N, C-alpha and C positions, 0 to 999 in steps of 0.2 A: 845393560846395568840392571841390577835388581830393584824392583820397586819400593819405594820407602814405606817404611811401616806405617798403618792407619792408628795403631793405638798402642800401649805400653803397660804391661800387667806385671804385678809385684813391685812398684816401683814408690818411692815417696815424691809427692809434687809440692814444690815450694810456692806458698800460696802468694807471696811479696813479689811483684813483678820487676824485674830488670827494664829500666825506662831510659831512654837515650834520646838526645836530638830534641828537646821538650815534646815526649810523646811519639815522636814519629816511628821509633823502632821500639817495640816492647817484647820482651821474651820471660819466659817462665822455666824455673830451673826442673828438671827432671834427675834425681839422684836412682843409680841404681843398686841392688845388693852387693855386687860385687866392687862397689866404688867408684865406678865411672860415673860420667856426667853428661847429661843433652840438656839443650835449652830449644824450647818451641817458641817461634817467634813470628811476629806480622814486621813486616817493612812498609809502610806508607809513603808515596811518591815525594820523591827527594834524590839527592848525591849526598853519601854520608862516607865517613873514613872509619875503619875499627884496626885497630892494633893488636896483635896475637902475642900470648906468652908460648903456649901449648900450639902445638898443630891441631889444626881443625879442618873438619869434612863437611861443608854445607851442603844439605840436600833441598832442593828447592819442590815444594810439594802443593804450591799453586801460585798464578801467577807468574810472573817473568821480571828478569833484571838484567843488568849490565854489569860485569865486575872486570875490575883492571886490578890485578894483584901486584904489589908493589914490587918495581922493576922491571914489569912486563912491558912491552911496547904499544898494546892496545887493549882494549877492554874486550871482553867476550860475552855475547847474550848467552841467558841461562833461561830455561822455560820449566814447567812442573816435570816431574820425571827425571831433571839431570842435576849432577852436583858437581863441586868444584871444591880441591883442597888447598888450603892455607898453609903454609909451611910456621913453623915456630917463629917466635920473634921475629915477624915480618908485620904484613899488615895488607888491606885491600880496601878498594872505592868500590862501593857499590851503589847501584843508581836506580830507581824504579820511576818509571815515565808515567805509570797510569794504573789504576786499581792498587791492589795489596798483594805484595808478594810473601809469602808465607813459607817457614823454612823449619828444618830440624838442624841444629847445629852439632856435632859430635867433638868432642874432645878427645883425641887419639894420638898426643904426644905425651 
């Protein structure tokens, strides 16, 4: 898998944070000239469920997590340098047991 980008040029960063689960998941939106959007975020220890409207690709850029897609039989571990895809109109549980998990979420659908 190609490595995750370390920076984005020529984008608009939205200053207002997206804050979930009492601040245990925080992200900022990045808007691209072509109309696409990504979020850059942090997940603190805990277990959280997210629903999706559009398909998403989650790239883990630091830390580790366990992810169980809705309908999947079991959770799968992901570490920095790995990614997982979430289908549109579904969801996933994500758990971080220690440290902070950093991610890039790309909306692909």
